[in-house]
PDB file as gemmi writes it, atoms N, CA and C in Angstrom:
CRYST1    1.000    1.000    1.000  90.00  90.00  90.00 P 1                      
ATOM      1  N   UNK A   1      79.592 105.372  77.652  1.00  0.00           N  
ATOM      2  CA  UNK A   1      80.807 105.158  78.401  1.00  0.00           C  
ATOM      3  C   UNK A   1      81.307 106.458  78.983  1.00  0.00           C  
ATOM      4  N   UNK A   2      81.085 107.585  78.322  1.00  0.00           N  
ATOM      5  CA  UNK A   2      81.491 108.879  78.872  1.00  0.00           C  
ATOM      6  C   UNK A   2      80.299 109.520  79.596  1.00  0.00           C  
ATOM      7  N   UNK A   3      80.532 109.842  80.865  1.00  0.00           N  
ATOM      8  CA  UNK A   3      79.416 110.392  81.692  1.00  0.00           C  
ATOM      9  C   UNK A   3      79.811 111.757  82.208  1.00  0.00           C  
ATOM     10  N   UNK A   4      78.829 112.590  82.379  1.00  0.00           N  
ATOM     11  CA  UNK A   4      79.035 113.929  82.949  1.00  0.00           C  
ATOM     12  C   UNK A   4      79.016 113.815  84.466  1.00  0.00           C  
ATOM     13  N   UNK A   5      79.993 114.464  85.108  1.00  0.00           N  
ATOM     14  CA  UNK A   5      80.016 114.550  86.538  1.00  0.00           C  
ATOM     15  C   UNK A   5      78.940 115.548  87.003  1.00  0.00           C  
ATOM     16  N   UNK A   6      77.982 115.098  87.819  1.00  0.00           N  
ATOM     17  CA  UNK A   6      76.883 115.999  88.188  1.00  0.00           C  
ATOM     18  C   UNK A   6      77.323 117.197  89.012  1.00  0.00           C  
ATOM     19  N   UNK A   7      78.491 117.161  89.590  1.00  0.00           N  
ATOM     20  CA  UNK A   7      78.933 118.285  90.414  1.00  0.00           C  
ATOM     21  C   UNK A   7      79.813 119.309  89.653  1.00  0.00           C  
ATOM     22  N   UNK A   8      80.044 119.071  88.344  1.00  0.00           N  
ATOM     23  CA  UNK A   8      80.893 119.942  87.604  1.00  0.00           C  
ATOM     24  C   UNK A   8      80.591 119.851  86.096  1.00  0.00           C  
ATOM     25  N   UNK A   9      81.430 120.466  85.285  1.00  0.00           N  
ATOM     26  CA  UNK A   9      81.264 120.402  83.826  1.00  0.00           C  
ATOM     27  C   UNK A   9      82.174 119.302  83.250  1.00  0.00           C  
ATOM     28  N   UNK A  10      82.770 118.471  84.111  1.00  0.00           N  
ATOM     29  CA  UNK A  10      83.709 117.462  83.681  1.00  0.00           C  
ATOM     30  C   UNK A  10      82.986 116.257  83.138  1.00  0.00           C  
ATOM     31  N   UNK A  11      83.534 115.647  82.101  1.00  0.00           N  
ATOM     32  CA  UNK A  11      83.018 114.385  81.577  1.00  0.00           C  
ATOM     33  C   UNK A  11      84.046 113.311  81.949  1.00  0.00           C  
ATOM     34  N   UNK A  12      83.558 112.150  82.361  1.00  0.00           N  
ATOM     35  CA  UNK A  12      84.478 111.108  82.868  1.00  0.00           C  
ATOM     36  C   UNK A  12      84.270 109.825  82.030  1.00  0.00           C  
ATOM     37  N   UNK A  13      85.367 109.284  81.633  1.00  0.00           N  
ATOM     38  CA  UNK A  13      85.369 107.930  81.014  1.00  0.00           C  
ATOM     39  C   UNK A  13      85.839 107.007  82.121  1.00  0.00           C  
ATOM     40  N   UNK A  14      84.932 106.321  82.750  1.00  0.00           N  
ATOM     41  CA  UNK A  14      85.261 105.502  83.923  1.00  0.00           C  
ATOM     42  C   UNK A  14      85.968 104.214  83.598  1.00  0.00           C  
ATOM     43  N   UNK A  15      86.488 103.563  84.630  1.00  0.00           N  
ATOM     44  CA  UNK A  15      87.243 102.313  84.430  1.00  0.00           C  
ATOM     45  C   UNK A  15      86.365 101.088  84.533  1.00  0.00           C  
ATOM     46  N   UNK A  16      85.126 101.250  84.967  1.00  0.00           N  
ATOM     47  CA  UNK A  16      84.237 100.094  85.059  1.00  0.00           C  
ATOM     48  C   UNK A  16      84.213  99.593  86.514  1.00  0.00           C  
ATOM     49  N   UNK A  17      83.721  98.363  86.621  1.00  0.00           N  
ATOM     50  CA  UNK A  17      83.539  97.782  87.955  1.00  0.00           C  
ATOM     51  C   UNK A  17      84.739  97.026  88.484  1.00  0.00           C  
ATOM     52  N   UNK A  18      85.610  96.594  87.611  1.00  0.00           N  
ATOM     53  CA  UNK A  18      86.754  95.802  88.066  1.00  0.00           C  
ATOM     54  C   UNK A  18      88.032  96.635  87.915  1.00  0.00           C  
ATOM     55  N   UNK A  19      89.020  96.272  88.708  1.00  0.00           N  
ATOM     56  CA  UNK A  19      90.338  96.942  88.650  1.00  0.00           C  
ATOM     57  C   UNK A  19      90.934  96.689  87.286  1.00  0.00           C  
ATOM     58  N   UNK A  20      91.304  97.667  86.485  1.00  0.00           N  
ATOM     59  CA  UNK A  20      91.853  97.442  85.141  1.00  0.00           C  
ATOM     60  C   UNK A  20      93.257  96.859  85.194  1.00  0.00           C  
ATOM     61  N   UNK A  21      93.596  96.117  84.202  1.00  0.00           N  
ATOM     62  CA  UNK A  21      94.947  95.637  84.016  1.00  0.00           C  
ATOM     63  C   UNK A  21      95.720  96.701  83.291  1.00  0.00           C  
ATOM     64  N   UNK A  22      96.487  97.519  84.026  1.00  0.00           N  
ATOM     65  CA  UNK A  22      97.165  98.666  83.459  1.00  0.00           C  
ATOM     66  C   UNK A  22      98.124  98.253  82.325  1.00  0.00           C  
ATOM     67  N   UNK A  23      98.831  97.158  82.546  1.00  0.00           N  
ATOM     68  CA  UNK A  23      99.780  96.681  81.484  1.00  0.00           C  
ATOM     69  C   UNK A  23      99.020  96.360  80.194  1.00  0.00           C  
ATOM     70  N   UNK A  24      97.853  95.705  80.305  1.00  0.00           N  
ATOM     71  CA  UNK A  24      97.065  95.383  79.110  1.00  0.00           C  
ATOM     72  C   UNK A  24      96.556  96.639  78.452  1.00  0.00           C  
ATOM     73  N   UNK A  25      96.142  97.606  79.204  1.00  0.00           N  
ATOM     74  CA  UNK A  25      95.668  98.858  78.603  1.00  0.00           C  
ATOM     75  C   UNK A  25      96.787  99.580  77.864  1.00  0.00           C  
ATOM     76  N   UNK A  26      97.930  99.672  78.495  1.00  0.00           N  
ATOM     77  CA  UNK A  26      99.068 100.391  77.885  1.00  0.00           C  
ATOM     78  C   UNK A  26      99.590  99.674  76.633  1.00  0.00           C  
ATOM     79  N   UNK A  27      99.450  98.375  76.602  1.00  0.00           N  
ATOM     80  CA  UNK A  27      99.960  97.661  75.442  1.00  0.00           C  
ATOM     81  C   UNK A  27      98.897  97.493  74.331  1.00  0.00           C  
ATOM     82  N   UNK A  28      97.670  97.880  74.593  1.00  0.00           N  
ATOM     83  CA  UNK A  28      96.615  97.719  73.578  1.00  0.00           C  
ATOM     84  C   UNK A  28      96.778  98.689  72.425  1.00  0.00           C  
ATOM     85  N   UNK A  29      96.623  98.200  71.237  1.00  0.00           N  
ATOM     86  CA  UNK A  29      96.722  99.036  70.016  1.00  0.00           C  
ATOM     87  C   UNK A  29      95.601 100.088  70.005  1.00  0.00           C  
ATOM     88  N   UNK A  30      94.458  99.820  70.641  1.00  0.00           N  
ATOM     89  CA  UNK A  30      93.333 100.766  70.684  1.00  0.00           C  
ATOM     90  C   UNK A  30      93.603 101.960  71.518  1.00  0.00           C  
ATOM     91  N   UNK A  31      94.606 101.946  72.359  1.00  0.00           N  
ATOM     92  CA  UNK A  31      94.911 103.091  73.227  1.00  0.00           C  
ATOM     93  C   UNK A  31      95.095 104.363  72.433  1.00  0.00           C  
ATOM     94  N   UNK A  32      95.885 104.311  71.379  1.00  0.00           N  
ATOM     95  CA  UNK A  32      96.157 105.519  70.553  1.00  0.00           C  
ATOM     96  C   UNK A  32      94.849 105.988  69.909  1.00  0.00           C  
ATOM     97  N   UNK A  33      94.004 105.057  69.472  1.00  0.00           N  
ATOM     98  CA  UNK A  33      92.770 105.482  68.832  1.00  0.00           C  
ATOM     99  C   UNK A  33      91.847 106.183  69.815  1.00  0.00           C  
ATOM    100  N   UNK A  34      91.691 105.590  71.010  1.00  0.00           N  
ATOM    101  CA  UNK A  34      90.822 106.182  72.039  1.00  0.00           C  
ATOM    102  C   UNK A  34      91.362 107.535  72.496  1.00  0.00           C  
ATOM    103  N   UNK A  35      92.620 107.617  72.819  1.00  0.00           N  
ATOM    104  CA  UNK A  35      93.215 108.886  73.301  1.00  0.00           C  
ATOM    105  C   UNK A  35      93.162 109.949  72.209  1.00  0.00           C  
ATOM    106  N   UNK A  36      93.428 109.570  70.967  1.00  0.00           N  
ATOM    107  CA  UNK A  36      93.340 110.527  69.881  1.00  0.00           C  
ATOM    108  C   UNK A  36      91.943 111.072  69.711  1.00  0.00           C  
ATOM    109  N   UNK A  37      90.943 110.220  69.791  1.00  0.00           N  
ATOM    110  CA  UNK A  37      89.549 110.665  69.629  1.00  0.00           C  
ATOM    111  C   UNK A  37      89.127 111.561  70.783  1.00  0.00           C  
ATOM    112  N   UNK A  38      89.489 111.176  71.985  1.00  0.00           N  
ATOM    113  CA  UNK A  38      89.139 111.976  73.167  1.00  0.00           C  
ATOM    114  C   UNK A  38      89.830 113.334  73.113  1.00  0.00           C  
ATOM    115  N   UNK A  39      91.114 113.340  72.731  1.00  0.00           N  
ATOM    116  CA  UNK A  39      91.843 114.612  72.596  1.00  0.00           C  
ATOM    117  C   UNK A  39      91.266 115.538  71.531  1.00  0.00           C  
ATOM    118  N   UNK A  40      90.685 114.956  70.474  1.00  0.00           N  
ATOM    119  CA  UNK A  40      90.057 115.795  69.461  1.00  0.00           C  
ATOM    120  C   UNK A  40      88.728 116.363  69.914  1.00  0.00           C  
ATOM    121  N   UNK A  41      88.075 115.691  70.829  1.00  0.00           N  
ATOM    122  CA  UNK A  41      86.753 116.070  71.284  1.00  0.00           C  
ATOM    123  C   UNK A  41      86.756 117.011  72.484  1.00  0.00           C  
ATOM    124  N   UNK A  42      87.855 117.017  73.274  1.00  0.00           N  
ATOM    125  CA  UNK A  42      87.871 117.792  74.483  1.00  0.00           C  
ATOM    126  C   UNK A  42      89.134 118.671  74.482  1.00  0.00           C  
ATOM    127  N   UNK A  43      88.961 119.850  75.060  1.00  0.00           N  
ATOM    128  CA  UNK A  43      90.088 120.810  75.140  1.00  0.00           C  
ATOM    129  C   UNK A  43      91.161 120.333  76.094  1.00  0.00           C  
ATOM    130  N   UNK A  44      90.766 119.705  77.208  1.00  0.00           N  
ATOM    131  CA  UNK A  44      91.693 119.190  78.216  1.00  0.00           C  
ATOM    132  C   UNK A  44      91.292 117.758  78.518  1.00  0.00           C  
ATOM    133  N   UNK A  45      92.311 116.894  78.576  1.00  0.00           N  
ATOM    134  CA  UNK A  45      92.097 115.480  78.908  1.00  0.00           C  
ATOM    135  C   UNK A  45      93.062 115.146  80.054  1.00  0.00           C  
ATOM    136  N   UNK A  46      92.549 114.626  81.153  1.00  0.00           N  
ATOM    137  CA  UNK A  46      93.355 114.243  82.283  1.00  0.00           C  
ATOM    138  C   UNK A  46      93.255 112.734  82.409  1.00  0.00           C  
ATOM    139  N   UNK A  47      94.374 112.095  82.410  1.00  0.00           N  
ATOM    140  CA  UNK A  47      94.464 110.643  82.580  1.00  0.00           C  
ATOM    141  C   UNK A  47      95.071 110.367  83.957  1.00  0.00           C  
ATOM    142  N   UNK A  48      94.314 109.863  84.892  1.00  0.00           N  
ATOM    143  CA  UNK A  48      94.816 109.549  86.200  1.00  0.00           C  
ATOM    144  C   UNK A  48      95.209 108.061  86.224  1.00  0.00           C  
ATOM    145  N   UNK A  49      96.435 107.800  86.614  1.00  0.00           N  
ATOM    146  CA  UNK A  49      96.945 106.420  86.599  1.00  0.00           C  
ATOM    147  C   UNK A  49      97.755 106.168  87.894  1.00  0.00           C  
ATOM    148  N   UNK A  50      97.894 104.913  88.195  1.00  0.00           N  
ATOM    149  CA  UNK A  50      98.880 104.590  89.287  1.00  0.00           C  
ATOM    150  C   UNK A  50     100.267 104.846  88.722  1.00  0.00           C  
ATOM    151  N   UNK A  51     101.283 104.685  89.509  1.00  0.00           N  
ATOM    152  CA  UNK A  51     102.654 104.876  89.012  1.00  0.00           C  
ATOM    153  C   UNK A  51     102.936 104.081  87.769  1.00  0.00           C  
ATOM    154  N   UNK A  52     103.433 104.760  86.716  1.00  0.00           N  
ATOM    155  CA  UNK A  52     103.671 104.115  85.451  1.00  0.00           C  
ATOM    156  C   UNK A  52     105.148 103.638  85.311  1.00  0.00           C  
ATOM    157  N   UNK A  53     105.945 103.836  86.318  1.00  0.00           N  
ATOM    158  CA  UNK A  53     107.361 103.613  86.218  1.00  0.00           C  
ATOM    159  C   UNK A  53     107.711 102.132  85.944  1.00  0.00           C  
ATOM    160  N   UNK A  54     106.865 101.225  86.339  1.00  0.00           N  
ATOM    161  CA  UNK A  54     107.168  99.796  86.133  1.00  0.00           C  
ATOM    162  C   UNK A  54     106.554  99.173  84.873  1.00  0.00           C  
ATOM    163  N   UNK A  55     105.975 100.037  84.026  1.00  0.00           N  
ATOM    164  CA  UNK A  55     105.336  99.525  82.817  1.00  0.00           C  
ATOM    165  C   UNK A  55     106.122  99.951  81.571  1.00  0.00           C  
ATOM    166  N   UNK A  56     106.545  98.983  80.790  1.00  0.00           N  
ATOM    167  CA  UNK A  56     107.364  99.281  79.611  1.00  0.00           C  
ATOM    168  C   UNK A  56     106.577 100.074  78.558  1.00  0.00           C  
ATOM    169  N   UNK A  57     105.252  99.919  78.526  1.00  0.00           N  
ATOM    170  CA  UNK A  57     104.460 100.596  77.481  1.00  0.00           C  
ATOM    171  C   UNK A  57     103.994 101.977  77.951  1.00  0.00           C  
ATOM    172  N   UNK A  58     104.413 102.447  79.090  1.00  0.00           N  
ATOM    173  CA  UNK A  58     103.967 103.740  79.626  1.00  0.00           C  
ATOM    174  C   UNK A  58     104.333 104.895  78.679  1.00  0.00           C  
ATOM    175  N   UNK A  59     105.391 104.744  77.925  1.00  0.00           N  
ATOM    176  CA  UNK A  59     105.796 105.821  77.008  1.00  0.00           C  
ATOM    177  C   UNK A  59     104.728 106.093  75.987  1.00  0.00           C  
ATOM    178  N   UNK A  60     103.811 105.159  75.722  1.00  0.00           N  
ATOM    179  CA  UNK A  60     102.727 105.396  74.765  1.00  0.00           C  
ATOM    180  C   UNK A  60     101.844 106.541  75.255  1.00  0.00           C  
ATOM    181  N   UNK A  61     101.638 106.688  76.569  1.00  0.00           N  
ATOM    182  CA  UNK A  61     100.874 107.791  77.077  1.00  0.00           C  
ATOM    183  C   UNK A  61     101.656 109.082  76.956  1.00  0.00           C  
ATOM    184  N   UNK A  62     102.968 109.052  77.063  1.00  0.00           N  
ATOM    185  CA  UNK A  62     103.768 110.245  77.011  1.00  0.00           C  
ATOM    186  C   UNK A  62     103.626 111.005  75.684  1.00  0.00           C  
ATOM    187  N   UNK A  63     103.424 110.313  74.626  1.00  0.00           N  
ATOM    188  CA  UNK A  63     103.275 111.047  73.342  1.00  0.00           C  
ATOM    189  C   UNK A  63     102.006 111.842  73.233  1.00  0.00           C  
ATOM    190  N   UNK A  64     101.000 111.554  74.076  1.00  0.00           N  
ATOM    191  CA  UNK A  64      99.745 112.323  74.065  1.00  0.00           C  
ATOM    192  C   UNK A  64      99.735 113.464  75.099  1.00  0.00           C  
ATOM    193  N   UNK A  65     100.714 113.446  75.981  1.00  0.00           N  
ATOM    194  CA  UNK A  65     100.680 114.391  77.106  1.00  0.00           C  
ATOM    195  C   UNK A  65     101.199 115.738  76.692  1.00  0.00           C  
ATOM    196  N   UNK A  66     100.534 116.794  77.165  1.00  0.00           N  
ATOM    197  CA  UNK A  66     101.039 118.165  77.001  1.00  0.00           C  
ATOM    198  C   UNK A  66     101.716 118.558  78.293  1.00  0.00           C  
ATOM    199  N   UNK A  67     101.331 117.918  79.411  1.00  0.00           N  
ATOM    200  CA  UNK A  67     101.923 118.148  80.679  1.00  0.00           C  
ATOM    201  C   UNK A  67     101.720 116.937  81.591  1.00  0.00           C  
ATOM    202  N   UNK A  68     102.552 116.801  82.565  1.00  0.00           N  
ATOM    203  CA  UNK A  68     102.531 115.648  83.460  1.00  0.00           C  
ATOM    204  C   UNK A  68     102.650 116.144  84.900  1.00  0.00           C  
ATOM    205  N   UNK A  69     101.870 115.516  85.812  1.00  0.00           N  
ATOM    206  CA  UNK A  69     101.946 115.869  87.207  1.00  0.00           C  
ATOM    207  C   UNK A  69     102.276 114.600  88.003  1.00  0.00           C  
ATOM    208  N   UNK A  70     103.303 114.665  88.776  1.00  0.00           N  
ATOM    209  CA  UNK A  70     103.658 113.559  89.684  1.00  0.00           C  
ATOM    210  C   UNK A  70     103.216 113.953  91.071  1.00  0.00           C  
ATOM    211  N   UNK A  71     102.392 113.147  91.686  1.00  0.00           N  
ATOM    212  CA  UNK A  71     101.918 113.444  93.051  1.00  0.00           C  
ATOM    213  C   UNK A  71     102.730 112.571  93.992  1.00  0.00           C  
ATOM    214  N   UNK A  72     103.420 113.187  94.949  1.00  0.00           N  
ATOM    215  CA  UNK A  72     104.255 112.473  95.917  1.00  0.00           C  
ATOM    216  C   UNK A  72     103.865 112.892  97.341  1.00  0.00           C  
ATOM    217  N   UNK A  73     103.945 111.953  98.227  1.00  0.00           N  
ATOM    218  CA  UNK A  73     103.716 112.333  99.614  1.00  0.00           C  
ATOM    219  C   UNK A  73     104.845 113.252 100.071  1.00  0.00           C  
ATOM    220  N   UNK A  74     104.506 114.137 100.947  1.00  0.00           N  
ATOM    221  CA  UNK A  74     105.453 115.178 101.387  1.00  0.00           C  
ATOM    222  C   UNK A  74     106.778 114.594 101.878  1.00  0.00           C  
ATOM    223  N   UNK A  75     106.747 113.472 102.515  1.00  0.00           N  
ATOM    224  CA  UNK A  75     107.948 112.839 103.052  1.00  0.00           C  
ATOM    225  C   UNK A  75     108.675 111.959 101.991  1.00  0.00           C  
ATOM    226  N   UNK A  76     108.159 111.916 100.776  1.00  0.00           N  
ATOM    227  CA  UNK A  76     108.747 111.084  99.740  1.00  0.00           C  
ATOM    228  C   UNK A  76     109.058 111.945  98.505  1.00  0.00           C  
ATOM    229  N   UNK A  77     109.416 113.188  98.667  1.00  0.00           N  
ATOM    230  CA  UNK A  77     109.690 114.026  97.503  1.00  0.00           C  
ATOM    231  C   UNK A  77     110.920 113.584  96.718  1.00  0.00           C  
ATOM    232  N   UNK A  78     111.914 112.948  97.376  1.00  0.00           N  
ATOM    233  CA  UNK A  78     113.063 112.442  96.675  1.00  0.00           C  
ATOM    234  C   UNK A  78     112.617 111.387  95.647  1.00  0.00           C  
ATOM    235  N   UNK A  79     111.671 110.506  96.036  1.00  0.00           N  
ATOM    236  CA  UNK A  79     111.162 109.544  95.108  1.00  0.00           C  
ATOM    237  C   UNK A  79     110.398 110.209  93.980  1.00  0.00           C  
ATOM    238  N   UNK A  80     109.732 111.340  94.286  1.00  0.00           N  
ATOM    239  CA  UNK A  80     109.011 112.124  93.244  1.00  0.00           C  
ATOM    240  C   UNK A  80     109.996 112.685  92.219  1.00  0.00           C  
ATOM    241  N   UNK A  81     111.106 113.191  92.726  1.00  0.00           N  
ATOM    242  CA  UNK A  81     112.125 113.728  91.808  1.00  0.00           C  
ATOM    243  C   UNK A  81     112.689 112.634  90.941  1.00  0.00           C  
ATOM    244  N   UNK A  82     112.939 111.486  91.509  1.00  0.00           N  
ATOM    245  CA  UNK A  82     113.441 110.356  90.683  1.00  0.00           C  
ATOM    246  C   UNK A  82     112.391 109.944  89.653  1.00  0.00           C  
ATOM    247  N   UNK A  83     111.084 109.979  90.019  1.00  0.00           N  
ATOM    248  CA  UNK A  83     110.060 109.654  89.083  1.00  0.00           C  
ATOM    249  C   UNK A  83     110.005 110.657  87.932  1.00  0.00           C  
ATOM    250  N   UNK A  84     110.241 111.928  88.226  1.00  0.00           N  
ATOM    251  CA  UNK A  84     110.264 112.969  87.158  1.00  0.00           C  
ATOM    252  C   UNK A  84     111.372 112.672  86.164  1.00  0.00           C  
ATOM    253  N   UNK A  85     112.532 112.272  86.676  1.00  0.00           N  
ATOM    254  CA  UNK A  85     113.655 111.944  85.740  1.00  0.00           C  
ATOM    255  C   UNK A  85     113.299 110.764  84.863  1.00  0.00           C  
ATOM    256  N   UNK A  86     112.737 109.733  85.463  1.00  0.00           N  
ATOM    257  CA  UNK A  86     112.405 108.552  84.644  1.00  0.00           C  
ATOM    258  C   UNK A  86     111.286 108.836  83.657  1.00  0.00           C  
ATOM    259  N   UNK A  87     110.256 109.550  84.093  1.00  0.00           N  
ATOM    260  CA  UNK A  87     109.148 109.862  83.149  1.00  0.00           C  
ATOM    261  C   UNK A  87     109.651 110.763  82.018  1.00  0.00           C  
ATOM    262  N   UNK A  88     110.534 111.708  82.317  1.00  0.00           N  
ATOM    263  CA  UNK A  88     111.087 112.529  81.275  1.00  0.00           C  
ATOM    264  C   UNK A  88     111.810 111.719  80.243  1.00  0.00           C  
ATOM    265  N   UNK A  89     112.515 110.708  80.687  1.00  0.00           N  
ATOM    266  CA  UNK A  89     113.218 109.787  79.742  1.00  0.00           C  
ATOM    267  C   UNK A  89     112.265 108.932  78.943  1.00  0.00           C  
ATOM    268  N   UNK A  90     111.039 108.810  79.401  1.00  0.00           N  
ATOM    269  CA  UNK A  90     110.006 108.016  78.674  1.00  0.00           C  
ATOM    270  C   UNK A  90     109.176 108.876  77.731  1.00  0.00           C  
ATOM    271  N   UNK A  91     109.505 110.187  77.655  1.00  0.00           N  
ATOM    272  CA  UNK A  91     108.823 111.050  76.724  1.00  0.00           C  
ATOM    273  C   UNK A  91     107.717 111.913  77.309  1.00  0.00           C  
ATOM    274  N   UNK A  92     107.543 111.929  78.593  1.00  0.00           N  
ATOM    275  CA  UNK A  92     106.532 112.751  79.216  1.00  0.00           C  
ATOM    276  C   UNK A  92     107.034 114.178  79.361  1.00  0.00           C  
ATOM    277  N   UNK A  93     106.308 115.167  78.849  1.00  0.00           N  
ATOM    278  CA  UNK A  93     106.769 116.563  78.849  1.00  0.00           C  
ATOM    279  C   UNK A  93     106.253 117.343  80.038  1.00  0.00           C  
ATOM    280  N   UNK A  94     106.898 118.505  80.259  1.00  0.00           N  
ATOM    281  CA  UNK A  94     106.404 119.528  81.209  1.00  0.00           C  
ATOM    282  C   UNK A  94     105.954 118.890  82.547  1.00  0.00           C  
ATOM    283  N   UNK A  95     106.876 118.283  83.224  1.00  0.00           N  
ATOM    284  CA  UNK A  95     106.568 117.530  84.442  1.00  0.00           C  
ATOM    285  C   UNK A  95     106.659 118.455  85.651  1.00  0.00           C  
ATOM    286  N   UNK A  96     105.593 118.359  86.493  1.00  0.00           N  
ATOM    287  CA  UNK A  96     105.584 119.066  87.774  1.00  0.00           C  
ATOM    288  C   UNK A  96     105.398 118.090  88.883  1.00  0.00           C  
ATOM    289  N   UNK A  97     105.930 118.400  90.045  1.00  0.00           N  
ATOM    290  CA  UNK A  97     105.723 117.607  91.237  1.00  0.00           C  
ATOM    291  C   UNK A  97     104.786 118.313  92.198  1.00  0.00           C  
ATOM    292  N   UNK A  98     103.801 117.579  92.685  1.00  0.00           N  
ATOM    293  CA  UNK A  98     102.940 118.127  93.722  1.00  0.00           C  
ATOM    294  C   UNK A  98     103.164 117.283  94.976  1.00  0.00           C  
ATOM    295  N   UNK A  99     103.648 117.898  96.067  1.00  0.00           N  
ATOM    296  CA  UNK A  99     103.856 117.198  97.307  1.00  0.00           C  
ATOM    297  C   UNK A  99     102.625 117.432  98.191  1.00  0.00           C  
ATOM    298  N   UNK A 100     102.061 116.356  98.679  1.00  0.00           N  
ATOM    299  CA  UNK A 100     100.887 116.433  99.540  1.00  0.00           C  
ATOM    300  C   UNK A 100     101.189 115.897 100.909  1.00  0.00           C  
ATOM    301  N   UNK A 101     100.649 116.529 101.899  1.00  0.00           N  
ATOM    302  CA  UNK A 101     100.815 116.093 103.270  1.00  0.00           C  
ATOM    303  C   UNK A 101      99.745 115.076 103.578  1.00  0.00           C  
ATOM    304  N   UNK A 102     100.134 113.984 104.265  1.00  0.00           N  
ATOM    305  CA  UNK A 102      99.103 112.984 104.587  1.00  0.00           C  
ATOM    306  C   UNK A 102      98.129 113.611 105.600  1.00  0.00           C  
ATOM    307  N   UNK A 103      96.889 113.334 105.436  1.00  0.00           N  
ATOM    308  CA  UNK A 103      95.892 113.814 106.359  1.00  0.00           C  
ATOM    309  C   UNK A 103      94.842 112.734 106.635  1.00  0.00           C  
ATOM    310  N   UNK A 104      94.362 112.748 107.847  1.00  0.00           N  
ATOM    311  CA  UNK A 104      93.289 111.791 108.200  1.00  0.00           C  
ATOM    312  C   UNK A 104      91.958 112.544 108.146  1.00  0.00           C  
ATOM    313  N   UNK A 105      91.023 112.051 107.355  1.00  0.00           N  
ATOM    314  CA  UNK A 105      89.690 112.773 107.317  1.00  0.00           C  
ATOM    315  C   UNK A 105      88.993 112.661 108.626  1.00  0.00           C  
ATOM    316  N   UNK A 106      88.304 113.716 108.955  1.00  0.00           N  
ATOM    317  CA  UNK A 106      87.502 113.761 110.155  1.00  0.00           C  
ATOM    318  C   UNK A 106      86.263 112.906 109.952  1.00  0.00           C  
ATOM    319  N   UNK A 107      85.923 112.064 110.936  1.00  0.00           N  
ATOM    320  CA  UNK A 107      84.731 111.203 110.752  1.00  0.00           C  
ATOM    321  C   UNK A 107      83.414 112.009 110.670  1.00  0.00           C  
ATOM    322  N   UNK A 108      83.415 113.265 111.203  1.00  0.00           N  
ATOM    323  CA  UNK A 108      82.224 114.070 111.193  1.00  0.00           C  
ATOM    324  C   UNK A 108      82.090 114.887 109.865  1.00  0.00           C  
ATOM    325  N   UNK A 109      83.140 114.941 109.062  1.00  0.00           N  
ATOM    326  CA  UNK A 109      83.153 115.727 107.859  1.00  0.00           C  
ATOM    327  C   UNK A 109      82.661 114.857 106.699  1.00  0.00           C  
ATOM    328  N   UNK A 110      81.630 115.270 105.968  1.00  0.00           N  
ATOM    329  CA  UNK A 110      81.203 114.462 104.832  1.00  0.00           C  
ATOM    330  C   UNK A 110      82.256 114.517 103.720  1.00  0.00           C  
ATOM    331  N   UNK A 111      82.383 113.411 102.956  1.00  0.00           N  
ATOM    332  CA  UNK A 111      83.391 113.401 101.890  1.00  0.00           C  
ATOM    333  C   UNK A 111      83.030 114.486 100.823  1.00  0.00           C  
ATOM    334  N   UNK A 112      84.118 115.072 100.320  1.00  0.00           N  
ATOM    335  CA  UNK A 112      83.938 116.073  99.272  1.00  0.00           C  
ATOM    336  C   UNK A 112      83.875 115.379  97.900  1.00  0.00           C  
ATOM    337  N   UNK A 113      83.134 115.916  97.025  1.00  0.00           N  
ATOM    338  CA  UNK A 113      83.110 115.458  95.669  1.00  0.00           C  
ATOM    339  C   UNK A 113      84.048 116.376  94.895  1.00  0.00           C  
ATOM    340  N   UNK A 114      85.043 115.807  94.254  1.00  0.00           N  
ATOM    341  CA  UNK A 114      85.993 116.599  93.517  1.00  0.00           C  
ATOM    342  C   UNK A 114      86.227 116.036  92.122  1.00  0.00           C  
ATOM    343  N   UNK A 115      86.480 116.884  91.203  1.00  0.00           N  
ATOM    344  CA  UNK A 115      86.772 116.432  89.842  1.00  0.00           C  
ATOM    345  C   UNK A 115      87.888 117.321  89.330  1.00  0.00           C  
ATOM    346  N   UNK A 116      88.730 116.763  88.456  1.00  0.00           N  
ATOM    347  CA  UNK A 116      89.820 117.560  87.896  1.00  0.00           C  
ATOM    348  C   UNK A 116      89.682 117.593  86.420  1.00  0.00           C  
TER     349      UNK A 116                                                      
END                                                                             
């Protein structure tokens, strides 16, 4: 289930072939077991999720976090600031906002492989 990214030293625990049910994952009792085991095995663990603000169980991730990054579009930084306040209230620590400018990829440029 954990695979090494061929372009880096990163190991990835993928989501599989179907779009996961985020609410079911956050409410699963196994979440703490999996995150605890991964955190003991790796120095850094990055969990990429869609917005967690609408999920009541999102605070379960907050107890494992050492830091949190909110990514907001450059023209929506006010929404990013509001998300920081709500996530802080849910137990997420050390929150930073990253504002990104929308960009259209050039059709002649090959896609980059990136891992965090």
